[in-house]
Structures are given as structure tokens and as C-alpha cells.
C-alpha positions as CSV (number, residue, x, y, z in Angstrom):
1,M,-29.4,31.8,2.0
2,N,-26.0,33.5,2.3
3,K,-25.8,32.3,5.9
4,I,-26.4,28.7,4.9
5,E,-23.7,29.0,2.2
6,N,-21.3,30.5,4.7
7,N,-21.9,27.6,7.1
8,K,-21.3,25.1,4.4
9,H,-18.1,26.9,3.5
10,N,-16.9,26.9,7.1
11,D,-17.7,23.2,7.5
12,H,-15.6,22.5,4.4
13,V,-12.8,24.6,5.7
14,S,-12.7,22.9,9.1
15,C,-12.7,19.5,7.5
16,D,-9.8,20.5,5.3
17,S,-8.0,22.0,8.2
18,Y,-8.3,18.7,10.1
19,H,-6.7,16.9,7.2
20,G,-4.0,19.5,6.7
21,H,-5.3,21.1,3.5
22,H,-4.9,24.8,3.2
23,S,-6.2,25.6,-0.3
24,H,-8.4,24.0,-2.9
25,D,-6.4,24.3,-6.1
26,H,-5.5,21.2,-8.1
27,E,-1.9,21.3,-7.1
28,N,-2.6,21.2,-3.4
29,N,-4.9,18.2,-3.9
30,L,-1.7,16.3,-4.2
31,E,-0.3,17.5,-0.9
32,H,0.2,15.1,1.9
33,H,-0.6,15.4,5.6
34,D,1.7,16.8,8.2
35,S,1.9,13.6,10.4
36,V,2.1,9.8,10.0
37,L,-1.2,9.6,12.0
38,G,-2.8,11.9,9.5
39,E,-1.7,9.7,6.6
40,L,-3.0,6.6,8.4
41,V,-6.4,8.1,9.1
42,C,-6.6,9.3,5.5
43,H,-5.9,5.8,4.1
44,L,-7.9,3.8,6.7
45,P,-11.1,3.7,4.5
46,F,-9.1,2.4,1.6
47,A,-7.7,-0.4,3.8
48,V,-11.2,-1.3,5.2
49,F,-12.9,-1.5,1.8
50,S,-9.9,-3.3,0.2
51,V,-9.7,-6.0,2.9
52,S,-13.5,-6.4,2.8
53,L,-13.4,-7.0,-1.0
54,A,-10.4,-9.4,-0.7
55,M,-12.3,-11.4,1.9
56,I,-15.3,-11.6,-0.3
57,I,-13.3,-12.8,-3.3
58,L,-11.2,-15.3,-1.3
59,S,-14.3,-16.8,0.3
60,F,-14.7,-18.7,-3.0
61,V,-11.3,-20.3,-2.5
62,S,-12.5,-21.7,0.8
63,Y,-15.1,-23.9,-1.0
64,L,-12.2,-26.0,-2.3
65,D,-10.8,-28.9,-0.2
66,A,-7.8,-28.0,1.9
67,A,-5.1,-29.3,-0.5
68,S,-6.6,-27.7,-3.6
69,G,-7.3,-24.5,-1.8
70,Q,-3.7,-24.2,-0.5
71,S,-2.2,-25.0,-3.9
72,L,-4.4,-22.4,-5.7
73,A,-3.7,-19.8,-2.9
74,Y,0.1,-20.4,-3.2
75,R,0.0,-19.7,-7.0
76,L,-2.3,-16.7,-6.6
77,F,-0.2,-15.3,-3.7
78,H,2.8,-14.9,-6.0
79,N,0.8,-13.3,-8.7
80,F,-0.6,-10.6,-6.3
81,H,2.7,-10.2,-4.5
82,Y,4.5,-9.4,-7.7
83,L,1.8,-7.0,-8.8
84,H,2.0,-5.4,-5.3
85,I,5.7,-4.7,-5.9
86,V,4.8,-2.9,-9.1
87,F,2.3,-0.6,-7.3
88,A,4.6,-0.1,-4.3
89,A,7.6,0.8,-6.4
90,T,5.5,3.2,-8.6
91,G,4.1,5.0,-5.6
92,T,7.4,5.3,-3.8
93,V,9.2,6.8,-6.8
94,L,6.3,9.1,-7.7
95,V,6.2,10.6,-4.2
96,Y,10.0,10.9,-4.0
97,F,10.3,12.8,-7.2
98,K,7.5,15.1,-6.0
99,Y,9.8,16.4,-3.3
100,S,13.3,15.8,-4.9
101,K,14.8,15.5,-8.3
102,K,17.8,13.5,-7.3
103,L,17.6,10.7,-9.9
104,L,20.1,8.2,-8.5
105,T,18.8,8.5,-4.9
106,G,15.2,8.2,-6.2
107,L,16.0,5.0,-8.0
108,I,17.7,3.5,-5.0
109,V,14.8,4.4,-2.7
110,G,12.4,3.0,-5.3
111,L,14.2,-0.3,-5.3
112,L,14.9,-0.8,-1.5
113,V,11.7,0.7,0.1
114,P,9.2,-1.5,-1.7
115,A,11.3,-4.6,-1.3
116,F,11.2,-4.1,2.5
117,F,7.6,-3.0,3.0
118,C,6.0,-5.5,0.5
119,T,7.7,-8.3,2.3
120,I,6.5,-6.9,5.7
121,S,2.8,-6.6,4.6
122,D,2.5,-9.7,2.3
123,A,4.6,-12.3,4.1
124,F,6.1,-11.3,7.5
125,L,3.0,-10.0,9.2
126,P,0.7,-12.8,7.8
127,Y,3.4,-15.2,9.1
128,L,3.2,-13.7,12.5
129,G,-0.6,-13.7,12.4
130,G,-0.6,-17.4,11.6
131,K,1.8,-18.0,14.5
132,F,-0.5,-16.0,16.8
133,V,-3.4,-18.3,16.3
134,G,-1.2,-21.4,16.8
135,L,-0.6,-22.5,13.2
136,S,2.7,-24.1,12.1
137,M,3.5,-21.4,9.6
138,C,6.7,-21.2,7.5
139,F,8.2,-17.9,6.3
140,H,8.6,-17.5,2.5
141,W,10.6,-14.6,1.2
142,C,10.3,-14.2,-2.6
143,F,13.2,-11.8,-2.8
144,L,15.4,-14.7,-1.6
145,S,13.6,-17.6,-3.3
146,H,12.6,-16.0,-6.7
147,L,14.8,-13.0,-7.1
148,D,15.0,-13.5,-10.9
149,V,11.1,-13.3,-11.1
150,V,10.7,-10.4,-8.6
151,L,13.3,-8.0,-10.2
152,P,11.4,-7.4,-13.5
153,F,8.3,-6.3,-11.5
154,L,10.4,-4.1,-9.2
155,L,12.2,-2.4,-12.1
156,A,8.9,-1.9,-14.0
157,G,7.4,-0.2,-11.0
158,V,10.4,2.1,-10.6
159,I,10.4,3.1,-14.2
160,N,6.6,3.6,-14.1
161,G,6.9,5.9,-11.1
162,W,9.6,7.9,-12.8
163,A,7.5,8.2,-15.9
164,M,4.4,9.2,-13.9
165,S,6.4,11.9,-12.1
166,S,6.7,13.9,-15.4
167,H,2.9,13.7,-16.1
168,P,0.8,16.9,-15.7
169,T,-1.1,17.5,-12.5
170,S,-4.5,16.4,-13.9
171,R,-3.2,12.9,-14.6
172,K,-1.5,12.7,-11.2
173,L,-4.9,13.5,-9.6
174,F,-6.6,10.7,-11.5
175,Y,-3.7,8.4,-10.6
176,S,-3.8,9.4,-6.9
177,A,-7.5,8.9,-6.6
178,S,-7.4,5.3,-8.0
179,F,-3.9,4.2,-7.1
180,H,-4.2,3.8,-3.4
181,F,-7.3,1.7,-3.4
182,V,-5.9,-0.7,-6.0
183,H,-2.5,-0.8,-4.3
184,I,-4.0,-1.7,-0.9
185,F,-6.4,-4.2,-2.5
186,V,-3.6,-6.0,-4.2
187,S,-1.7,-6.1,-0.9
188,S,-4.8,-7.4,0.9
189,M,-5.1,-10.2,-1.6
190,A,-1.5,-11.1,-1.2
191,A,-1.5,-11.1,2.6
192,M,-4.7,-13.2,2.7
193,L,-3.5,-15.7,0.1
194,Y,-0.2,-16.1,2.1
195,L,-2.3,-17.0,5.2
196,I,-4.3,-19.6,3.2
197,S,-1.3,-21.1,1.3
198,F,0.7,-21.6,4.4
199,G,-1.9,-23.3,6.6
200,F,-4.7,-21.0,7.6
201,C,-7.3,-22.9,5.6
202,D,-10.1,-22.4,8.2
203,W,-9.6,-18.6,8.4
204,W,-13.4,-18.0,8.3
205,E,-13.6,-19.4,11.9
206,H,-11.4,-16.5,12.9
207,M,-12.9,-13.9,10.5
208,G,-13.0,-11.0,13.0
209,F,-9.3,-11.4,13.9
210,V,-8.3,-11.8,10.2
211,F,-10.3,-8.7,9.2
212,I,-8.7,-6.4,11.8
213,F,-5.3,-7.9,11.5
214,L,-5.2,-7.6,7.7
215,I,-6.3,-3.9,7.9
216,L,-3.3,-3.2,10.1
217,A,-1.0,-5.4,8.1
218,V,-1.7,-3.6,4.8
219,L,-2.5,-0.1,6.1
220,V,0.8,0.7,8.0
221,P,3.3,-0.8,5.5
222,C,1.5,0.6,2.4
223,T,1.2,4.1,3.9
224,M,4.9,4.0,4.9
225,S,6.0,2.8,1.6
226,D,3.8,5.0,-0.6
227,I,4.2,8.3,1.2
228,V,6.0,8.6,4.6
229,V,9.4,7.0,3.9
230,P,10.0,8.4,0.3
231,M,8.9,11.8,1.5
232,L,11.4,11.7,4.4
233,F,14.2,10.6,2.2
234,A,13.4,13.4,-0.3
235,R,13.2,16.1,2.4
236,V,16.4,14.9,4.0
237,K,18.3,15.2,0.7
238,S,16.8,18.6,0.1
239,K,17.8,19.9,3.6
240,K,21.4,18.6,3.0
241,K,21.5,20.4,-0.4
242,N,20.1,23.7,1.1
243,G,22.4,23.4,4.1
């Protein structure tokens, strides 16, 4: 019996070692991996399930005629894009303040990083995807066309991330467990709706391409925005201070 328990313990340790975990207390559950690849592998299941759910939901939009479907998708794209900005800004600021307490730098990072990566995942990459399959896509940048609408969502996300950074560890654990899935799901919806609203009405005929492309389009930017980039900025500031 003890041998079986020891084997289970060893399997658990080896799995944690692969993912860069070195202890099992609550605080270390919030630790991130040591490489970008490790973060991408960790978040891949979130992306796969989120894109799958987005495709199921948006299949119903495809039952509408082309004009009605594009009009509905265009309105819904903006809704999900704005909400994506809230989640992205929250995650960026929360991770930054985990590694650094520089308020001004954290606010600047929280404003600029989501603005860049949300545009990449929700608009620029779907635009390239449409071009790749031969569609006459046009690029729509909400930060240029609707800045007055975008800014309240961006500011709300930054403030929310700052508020969350002061919460106790137990709340951060709950937030971390649920946040990434919802964030990537909202991004998946926005990217998919962008494709439909700007001409990819028969996307189901290219469902395999759309599925793989959207996983990459949301996985890489969301992981970079949520974790990698704010962590790098925070650590650079900390090194400069210690140096």
C-alpha cells in the first residue's frame, strides 16, 4: 500500500516538475512557468475548448442569410472585442503587480499591452486568415475608429486588475482558475465574429482551417498579454531597481 502511494506521489512530482512547479502550497499555485513554451502548453487546453465552444455558438449565426449574418456578427464582434479588452487589461495589470509594485509603470503597461495584443488576436490575425483563403477582407481597428468607446473598457480593466492585485491569495486562485478560460473564450468569439462580419460567411466549408487558425490566433496573443509581457516588464524594472 505504501509503495502504491509513493508511486502516485512520484508521478505527481514528475508532472509538477514538467510544468515548473516546485511545491504545493497555495502561493505557488499562482507561479508561472519558466518559459514561453511552458506557458503556451499550459494554456493550450483553454484555447482548444474555448474555440470549440465559440464555433458551436456561432454555428447558429450561419443559419441566417449572408447579409443578416454579417450585420449581426459585426455588432457582436464589437461587444466581444470590448469585453476582451477588459479581461486582457485585468490580466496584464494583475500579473505585473504580482512581480512589481511600480504603480505608474503598471498602469502604462496595463494600457498599452492589451491595446496591442487584443488588436492582434481579434482583428489583425483574422484579417490575415481571411486573406489567406482568398477573401476580400478589410482591416478594422477599433482603437482608431471607436477610441471613445474603447477607452472606458480599457480603463475599467486596468482598475479591475489593480483592485484584484490587493485581494488575498484564495481569491486570486479562484480568479486564476476561471479567468483564463473566459478570457480566451471571449477572444475566440471576437476573432470568429470578425471573420464572419468582414466576409467569411461560409466559414464552415473551411472548418478545419478555421479551428486550427483560431487556436493559434487566440493562444499566442492572450498568453503573451496575460503573462509573458507584463512579467518581463515587471522583472526588468525590478532588476534595474536592484542594480
